[in-house]
C-alpha positions as a Python dict, from the first residue, in 0.01 Angstrom:
ca = {
    (1, 'M'): (0, 0, 0),
    (2, 'A'): (327, 103, 167),
    (3, 'K'): (444, 462, 127),
    (4, 'R'): (750, 505, -86),
    (5, 'R'): (1045, 637, 111),
    (6, 'T'): (1177, 974, -3),
    (7, 'N'): (1480, 1005, 224),
    (8, 'I'): (1800, 1134, 67),
    (9, 'H'): (2044, 850, 25),
    (10, 'G'): (2340, 741, -176),
    (11, 'R'): (2518, 1001, -384),
    (12, 'E'): (2256, 1266, -307),
    (13, 'G'): (2331, 1238, 66),
    (14, 'I'): (2705, 1262, 5),
    (15, 'A'): (2657, 1568, -217),
    (16, 'G'): (2444, 1733, 52),
    (17, 'W'): (2709, 1683, 319),
    (18, 'V'): (2980, 1812, 82),
    (19, 'F'): (2791, 2135, 9),
    (20, 'T'): (2698, 2202, 373),
    (21, 'A'): (3031, 2100, 525),
    (22, 'P'): (3211, 2436, 467),
    (23, 'A'): (2934, 2632, 640),
    (24, 'M'): (2916, 2383, 926),
    (25, 'I'): (3293, 2392, 975),
    (26, 'I'): (3300, 2774, 977),
    (27, 'L'): (3011, 2791, 1225),
    (28, 'G'): (3174, 2528, 1443),
    (29, 'V'): (3516, 2695, 1450),
    (30, 'F'): (3403, 3055, 1489),
    (31, 'L'): (3078, 3011, 1686),
    (32, 'F'): (3037, 2683, 1870),
    (33, 'V'): (3399, 2639, 1984),
    (34, 'P'): (3430, 2997, 2122),
    (35, 'I'): (3103, 2949, 2314),
    (36, 'V'): (3235, 2633, 2475),
    (37, 'M'): (3564, 2805, 2557),
    (38, 'A'): (3378, 3103, 2710),
    (39, 'L'): (3168, 2865, 2920),
    (40, 'W'): (3486, 2711, 3057),
    (41, 'V'): (3631, 3057, 3128),
    (42, 'S'): (3315, 3147, 3323),
    (43, 'M'): (3402, 2866, 3564),
    (44, 'T'): (3760, 2983, 3627),
    (45, 'N'): (3928, 3283, 3787),
    (46, 'W'): (4122, 3358, 3468),
    (47, 'T'): (4292, 3699, 3475),
    (48, 'G'): (4381, 3711, 3106),
    (49, 'N'): (4756, 3684, 3157),
    (50, 'V'): (4804, 3307, 3114),
    (51, 'D'): (4657, 3021, 2919),
    (52, 'P'): (4295, 2981, 3042),
    (53, 'F'): (4320, 2603, 2997),
    (54, 'G'): (4656, 2564, 3167),
    (55, 'G'): (4536, 2586, 3524),
    (56, 'G'): (4746, 2755, 3789),
    (57, 'P'): (4654, 3030, 4036),
    (58, 'N'): (4550, 3272, 3758),
    (59, 'A'): (4331, 3023, 3572),
    (60, 'A'): (4208, 2784, 3841),
    (61, 'F'): (3875, 2608, 3808),
    (62, 'V'): (3626, 2757, 4059),
    (63, 'G'): (3305, 2588, 3947),
    (64, 'T'): (2994, 2804, 3984),
    (65, 'R'): (3156, 3058, 4217),
    (66, 'N'): (3141, 3334, 3956),
    (67, 'Y'): (2768, 3275, 3917),
    (68, 'T'): (2688, 3256, 4287),
    (69, 'A'): (2884, 3578, 4343),
    (70, 'L'): (2640, 3755, 4113),
    (71, 'F'): (2328, 3641, 4299),
    (72, 'L'): (2407, 3516, 4649),
    (73, 'Q'): (2727, 3673, 4784),
    (74, 'D'): (2735, 4023, 4928),
    (75, 'G'): (2989, 4239, 4751),
    (76, 'L'): (3056, 4480, 4469),
    (77, 'A'): (3000, 4216, 4201),
    (78, 'R'): (2642, 4148, 4306),
    (79, 'S'): (2570, 4516, 4372),
    (80, 'N'): (2681, 4624, 4025),
    (81, 'F'): (2512, 4332, 3853),
    (82, 'M'): (2177, 4384, 4026),
    (83, 'Q'): (2187, 4754, 3947),
    (84, 'S'): (2254, 4674, 3581),
    (85, 'L'): (1962, 4429, 3580),
    (86, 'G'): (1732, 4695, 3728),
    (87, 'N'): (1843, 4952, 3471),
    (88, 'T'): (1795, 4712, 3182),
    (89, 'F'): (1455, 4598, 3310),
    (90, 'Y'): (1315, 4950, 3276),
    (91, 'Y'): (1501, 4999, 2949),
    (92, 'V'): (1341, 4687, 2798),
    (93, 'L'): (1002, 4766, 2951),
    (94, 'L'): (990, 5101, 2772),
    (95, 'V'): (1188, 5046, 2451),
    (96, 'V'): (1027, 4723, 2325),
    (97, 'P'): (660, 4837, 2344),
    (98, 'L'): (742, 5186, 2214),
    (99, 'Q'): (945, 5069, 1916),
    (100, 'T'): (692, 4795, 1832),
    (101, 'A'): (389, 5025, 1843),
    (102, 'T'): (566, 5308, 1659),
    (103, 'S'): (701, 5082, 1384),
    (104, 'L'): (357, 4924, 1332),
    (105, 'L'): (196, 5270, 1311),
    (106, 'L'): (454, 5390, 1058),
    (107, 'A'): (410, 5072, 853),
    (108, 'L'): (33, 5126, 842),
    (109, 'I'): (86, 5485, 730),
    (110, 'V'): (334, 5415, 449),
    (111, 'N'): (128, 5117, 335),
    (112, 'E'): (-166, 5341, 243),
    (113, 'K'): (-207, 5348, -135),
    (114, 'F'): (-340, 5703, -134),
    (115, 'L'): (-38, 5847, 51),
    (116, 'R'): (168, 6073, -172),
    (117, 'G'): (545, 6038, -158),
    (118, 'R'): (540, 5694, 5),
    (119, 'S'): (893, 5618, -111),
    (120, 'F'): (1021, 5938, 48),
    (121, 'F'): (858, 5863, 384),
    (122, 'R'): (982, 5503, 383),
    (123, 'T'): (1337, 5622, 321),
    (124, 'A'): (1310, 5899, 580),
    (125, 'F'): (1177, 5665, 849),
    (126, 'Y'): (1439, 5400, 772),
    (127, 'F'): (1739, 5635, 745),
    (128, 'P'): (1823, 5647, 1122),
    (129, 'S'): (1849, 5266, 1126),
    (130, 'V'): (2135, 5260, 876),
    (131, 'T'): (2326, 5547, 1033),
    (132, 'S'): (2617, 5464, 1263),
    (133, 'S'): (2499, 5427, 1621),
    (134, 'I'): (2823, 5586, 1740),
    (135, 'A'): (2760, 5892, 1524),
    (136, 'I'): (2399, 5925, 1639),
    (137, 'S'): (2502, 5883, 2002),
    (138, 'T'): (2755, 6163, 1961),
    (139, 'V'): (2488, 6388, 1810),
    (140, 'F'): (2256, 6314, 2102),
    (141, 'L'): (2534, 6412, 2342),
    (142, 'F'): (2535, 6758, 2185),
    (143, 'L'): (2155, 6782, 2165),
    (144, 'F'): (2104, 6692, 2531),
    (145, 'S'): (2402, 6875, 2678),
    (146, 'N'): (2339, 7144, 2939),
    (147, 'T'): (2356, 7414, 2671),
    (148, 'G'): (2223, 7196, 2389),
    (149, 'A'): (1930, 7239, 2155),
    (150, 'V'): (1685, 7048, 2375),
    (151, 'N'): (1744, 7263, 2682),
    (152, 'G'): (1744, 7570, 2458),
    (153, 'F'): (1399, 7479, 2328),
    (154, 'L'): (1272, 7409, 2680),
    (155, 'K'): (1405, 7748, 2789),
    (156, 'L'): (1191, 7915, 2523),
    (157, 'L'): (891, 7750, 2687),
    (158, 'G'): (997, 7877, 3029),
    (159, 'I'): (1123, 7537, 3148),
    (160, 'D'): (1463, 7481, 3303),
    (161, 'G'): (1591, 7163, 3144),
    (162, 'P'): (1775, 6907, 3356),
    (163, 'E'): (2140, 6816, 3331),
    (164, 'W'): (2052, 6512, 3124),
    (165, 'F'): (2375, 6313, 3149),
    (166, 'S'): (2451, 6414, 3508),
    (167, 'D'): (2108, 6354, 3664),
    (168, 'S'): (2091, 6011, 3831),
    (169, 'R'): (1739, 6055, 3972),
    (170, 'G'): (1490, 5785, 3879),
    (171, 'L'): (1158, 5887, 3728),
    (172, 'L'): (959, 5680, 3977),
    (173, 'H'): (1151, 5835, 4267),
    (174, 'M'): (1065, 6178, 4130),
    (175, 'F'): (700, 6073, 4095),
    (176, 'F'): (688, 5938, 4451),
    (177, 'G'): (842, 6264, 4569),
    (178, 'L'): (535, 6451, 4443),
    (179, 'F'): (333, 6264, 4707),
    (180, 'G'): (572, 6338, 4991),
    (181, 'A'): (782, 6020, 4979),
    (182, 'G'): (1128, 6107, 5105),
    (183, 'D'): (1458, 5957, 5007),
    (184, 'N'): (1464, 5585, 5094),
    (185, 'P'): (1144, 5569, 5307),
    (186, 'G'): (1078, 5300, 5564),
    (187, 'W'): (855, 5089, 5342),
    (188, 'G'): (1138, 5058, 5088),
    (189, 'Q'): (1402, 4921, 5327),
    (190, 'G'): (1349, 4553, 5243),
    (191, 'E'): (1625, 4391, 5039),
    (192, 'I'): (1598, 4174, 4728),
    (193, 'F'): (1930, 4020, 4615),
    (194, 'G'): (2119, 4270, 4828),
    (195, 'R'): (1942, 4575, 4683),
    (196, 'S'): (1673, 4768, 4865),
    (197, 'L'): (1319, 4776, 4734),
    (198, 'W'): (1346, 5154, 4705),
    (199, 'D'): (1641, 5114, 4465),
    (200, 'W'): (1455, 4855, 4258),
    (201, 'L'): (1163, 5098, 4224),
    (202, 'S'): (1378, 5389, 4111),
    (203, 'G'): (1262, 5370, 3751),
    (204, 'P'): (1481, 5475, 3458),
    (205, 'S'): (1708, 5767, 3537),
    (206, 'V'): (1694, 6095, 3349),
    (207, 'A'): (2012, 5994, 3166),
    (208, 'M'): (1865, 5655, 3073),
    (209, 'C'): (1559, 5829, 2925),
    (210, 'V'): (1785, 5992, 2665),
    (211, 'I'): (1920, 5651, 2565),
    (212, 'I'): (1564, 5515, 2548),
    (213, 'V'): (1463, 5792, 2308),
    (214, 'L'): (1775, 5723, 2101),
    (215, 'A'): (1706, 5348, 2087),
    (216, 'V'): (1344, 5390, 1980),
    (217, 'W'): (1437, 5643, 1712),
    (218, 'T'): (1715, 5432, 1561),
    (219, 'T'): (1538, 5093, 1560),
    (220, 'T'): (1187, 5187, 1451),
    (221, 'G'): (1277, 5206, 1082),
    (222, 'T'): (1403, 4848, 1060),
    (223, 'F'): (1098, 4705, 1233),
    (224, 'M'): (875, 4925, 1016),
    (225, 'L'): (1007, 4746, 707),
    (226, 'M'): (931, 4408, 865),
    (227, 'F'): (573, 4509, 938),
    (228, 'L'): (542, 4666, 593),
    (229, 'A'): (651, 4343, 424),
    (230, 'A'): (399, 4148, 634),
    (231, 'L'): (119, 4396, 552),
    (232, 'Q'): (187, 4373, 181),
    (233, 'D'): (178, 3993, 206),
    (234, 'L'): (-172, 3985, 354),
    (235, 'P'): (-443, 3854, 118),
    (236, 'V'): (-644, 4133, -42),
    (237, 'E'): (-962, 3926, -16),
    (238, 'V'): (-964, 3966, 362),
    (239, 'D'): (-969, 4347, 343),
    (240, 'E'): (-1236, 4338, 74),
    (241, 'A'): (-1452, 4102, 280),
    (242, 'A'): (-1414, 4324, 587),
    (243, 'M'): (-1515, 4631, 386),
    (244, 'L'): (-1820, 4453, 244),
    (245, 'D'): (-1920, 4341, 592),
    (246, 'G'): (-1914, 4701, 715),
    (247, 'V'): (-1635, 4656, 968),
    (248, 'S'): (-1488, 4987, 1089),
    (249, 'P'): (-1116, 5058, 1033),
    (250, 'W'): (-1041, 5017, 1406),
    (251, 'Q'): (-1230, 4685, 1421),
    (252, 'K'): (-1049, 4561, 1110),
    (253, 'L'): (-711, 4657, 1259),
    (254, 'R'): (-781, 4501, 1598),
    (255, 'L'): (-969, 4188, 1494),
    (256, 'V'): (-835, 4112, 1145),
    (257, 'T'): (-502, 4280, 1064),
    (258, 'I'): (-311, 4243, 1393),
    (259, 'P'): (-401, 3872, 1442),
    (260, 'M'): (-276, 3803, 1087),
    (261, 'L'): (46, 3991, 1167),
    (262, 'K'): (124, 3764, 1461),
    (263, 'P'): (435, 3603, 1299),
    (264, 'A'): (581, 3946, 1218),
    (265, 'L'): (485, 4071, 1565),
    (266, 'F'): (664, 3777, 1724),
    (267, 'L'): (976, 3845, 1515),
    (268, 'V'): (980, 4217, 1598),
    (269, 'I'): (931, 4166, 1971),
    (270, 'T'): (1192, 3888, 1982),
    (271, 'L'): (1453, 4097, 1802),
    (272, 'G'): (1362, 4391, 2024),
    (273, 'I'): (1416, 4189, 2342),
    (274, 'I'): (1747, 4053, 2217),
    (275, 'G'): (1870, 4396, 2109),
    (276, 'T'): (1770, 4572, 2430),
    (277, 'W'): (1934, 4316, 2656),
    (278, 'Q'): (2253, 4339, 2449),
    (279, 'V'): (2272, 4719, 2426),
    (280, 'F'): (2634, 4827, 2448),
    (281, 'D'): (2758, 5089, 2202),
    (282, 'Q'): (2521, 5366, 2314),
    (283, 'I'): (2614, 5301, 2676),
    (284, 'Y'): (2984, 5307, 2594),
    (285, 'V'): (2962, 5639, 2410),
    (286, 'M'): (2710, 5816, 2634),
    (287, 'G'): (2876, 5793, 2974),
    (288, 'K'): (3002, 5435, 3031),
    (289, 'G'): (2734, 5370, 3294),
    (290, 'A'): (2742, 5718, 3449),
    (291, 'P'): (2591, 5891, 3637),
    (292, 'A'): (2619, 5673, 3947),
    (293, 'G'): (2578, 5355, 3744),
    (294, 'T'): (2220, 5441, 3641),
    (295, 'T'): (2292, 5367, 3273),
    (296, 'M'): (2494, 5052, 3339),
    (297, 'T'): (2373, 4744, 3151),
    (298, 'P'): (2479, 4378, 3190),
    (299, 'A'): (2644, 4378, 2847),
    (300, 'F'): (2859, 4680, 2930),
    (301, 'L'): (2925, 4545, 3281),
    (302, 'S'): (3052, 4220, 3125),
    (303, 'Y'): (3290, 4418, 2905),
    (304, 'K'): (3404, 4639, 3194),
    (305, 'T'): (3457, 4344, 3428),
    (306, 'S'): (3663, 4158, 3169),
    (307, 'F'): (3868, 4427, 2997),
    (308, 'T'): (3905, 4678, 3280),
    (309, 'S'): (3912, 4465, 3595),
    (310, 'N'): (4071, 4161, 3423),
    (311, 'A'): (3812, 3936, 3591),
    (312, 'W'): (3743, 3740, 3275),
    (313, 'G'): (3566, 3456, 3455),
    (314, 'S'): (3312, 3688, 3614),
    (315, 'G'): (3267, 3877, 3286),
    (316, 'A'): (3197, 3554, 3098),
    (317, 'A'): (2951, 3449, 3368),
    (318, 'I'): (2759, 3776, 3323),
    (319, 'A'): (2745, 3712, 2947),
    (320, 'F'): (2597, 3365, 2997),
    (321, 'V'): (2341, 3499, 3244),
    (322, 'I'): (2231, 3750, 2977),
    (323, 'F'): (2204, 3465, 2727),
    (324, 'L'): (1989, 3264, 2967),
    (325, 'I'): (1761, 3563, 3035),
    (326, 'I'): (1710, 3617, 2661),
    (327, 'V'): (1626, 3249, 2606),
    (328, 'I'): (1374, 3246, 2892),
    (329, 'L'): (1205, 3567, 2778),
    (330, 'T'): (1185, 3444, 2419),
    (331, 'W'): (1034, 3114, 2534),
    (332, 'M'): (778, 3296, 2749),
    (333, 'Q'): (687, 3524, 2461),
    (334, 'R'): (645, 3227, 2228),
    (335, 'R'): (416, 3062, 2481),
    (336, 'M'): (203, 3375, 2513),
    (337, 'M'): (182, 3441, 2138),
    (338, 'R'): (119, 3087, 2019),
    (339, 'E'): (-208, 3007, 1846),
    (340, 'D'): (-485, 3051, 2099),
    (341, 'K'): (-754, 2784, 2077),
    (342, 'T'): (-910, 2841, 2416),
    (343, 'P'): (-1283, 2901, 2470),
    (344, 'G'): (-1206, 3270, 2517),
    (345, 'R'): (-1061, 3287, 2165),
    (346, 'L'): (-1365, 3105, 2030),
    (347, 'R'): (-1597, 3349, 2208),
    (348, 'R'): (-1410, 3645, 2057),
    (349, 'A'): (-1435, 3488, 1711),
    (350, 'A'): (-1807, 3435, 1764),
    (351, 'G'): (-1843, 3796, 1874),
    (352, 'L'): (-1669, 3912, 1554),
    (353, 'A'): (-1902, 3692, 1350),
    (354, 'R'): (-2207, 3841, 1523),
    (355, 'L'): (-2068, 4190, 1467),
    (356, 'T'): (-2018, 4138, 1095),
    (357, 'Q'): (-2356, 3968, 1067),
    (358, 'S'): (-2518, 4266, 1242),
    (359, 'N'): (-2339, 4512, 1017),
    (360, 'R'): (-2439, 4309, 713),
    (361, 'G'): (-2800, 4303, 827),
    (362, 'T'): (-2801, 4678, 888),
    (363, 'A'): (-2657, 4741, 544),
    (364, 'S'): (-2917, 4512, 384),
    (365, 'A'): (-3200, 4685, 570),
    (366, 'N'): (-3078, 5028, 460),
    (367, 'L'): (-3052, 4909, 101),
    (368, 'A'): (-3404, 4766, 111),
    (369, 'Q'): (-3538, 5084, 267),
    (370, 'N'): (-3379, 5300, -2),
    (371, 'N'): (-3513, 5075, -279),
    (372, 'S'): (-3868, 5088, -140),
    (373, 'G'): (-3863, 5468, -124),
    (374, 'T'): (-3936, 5485, 247),
    (375, 'G'): (-3607, 5645, 341),
    (376, 'P'): (-3585, 5968, 530),
    (377, 'E'): (-3535, 6170, 212),
    (378, 'S'): (-3837, 6028, 31),
}
């Protein structure tokens, strides 16, 4: 018997196109068309003074020259771009894991039924996320100034605080210095994309650490709500079965709860990666890349190249490189977090089954022992 077709046709299809047409037109005019125009600008030497599609010496088509200048040609463009990539690499490496782990921990805490004042704690943890990032950045400038509250507190402990927004030293350079590694040692002379290995291994600067703390504090609340919604959507029967099987809280979290939170975990990490690679407003307020470019990010460099240097083609090229990096990282993350059906996953599942079976057997033996009166207290 042939299956009956259920495709939308006739008047229903026309009605569907009519209702979706306004949204599609708006997205096309204000999203797709500007992206195509920006892609064209990234292949020109447009200076912003003439029509970018009119040609001429200030809007001539240069092909991929703006892109090759960022990766292959020696010069200030590549130097600044590679430094911004190095800064953002350490920024992403620290911010994404910290904000993910902290938001999951807070979600587990406020999800406890026996916690008093849960609504208060949820609001308190979420409040920094809805506060203006410009306002919070300004507050952090006062807190971490040379005579600010942070250095004042460190002084009470007998510690001389650094000049947070003027210290361009990298944390890894400071760590290597503890073992006698001087400035730019011989083993760090090799170059990668025009930047020495020693510079790549600088680590986040002292100034960048302040921005990292700010980013984690302001984004944790939003991701906490995402994890909290996912936790409240988990079936209660799973927790009850785990409790009956005698699984410890840590085993339940590691082997039951976190695997079931994989969709929420993927969403949080993806949004974290996108947000960290696009960070701009904190950088703009807290030094504009200073000191010595150690807080420069590709997003801010794209803005600075376009609006300050009037090199709109190079600025657009940087923006598209950022977009490509985000797409690649998201694809890699999706590949790593997809459903694992390998023998290793099956062995772990079998191990969990043996663990619960062992716990169940131990509980049954203890119950039988107590019923027979042969327990230690009898």
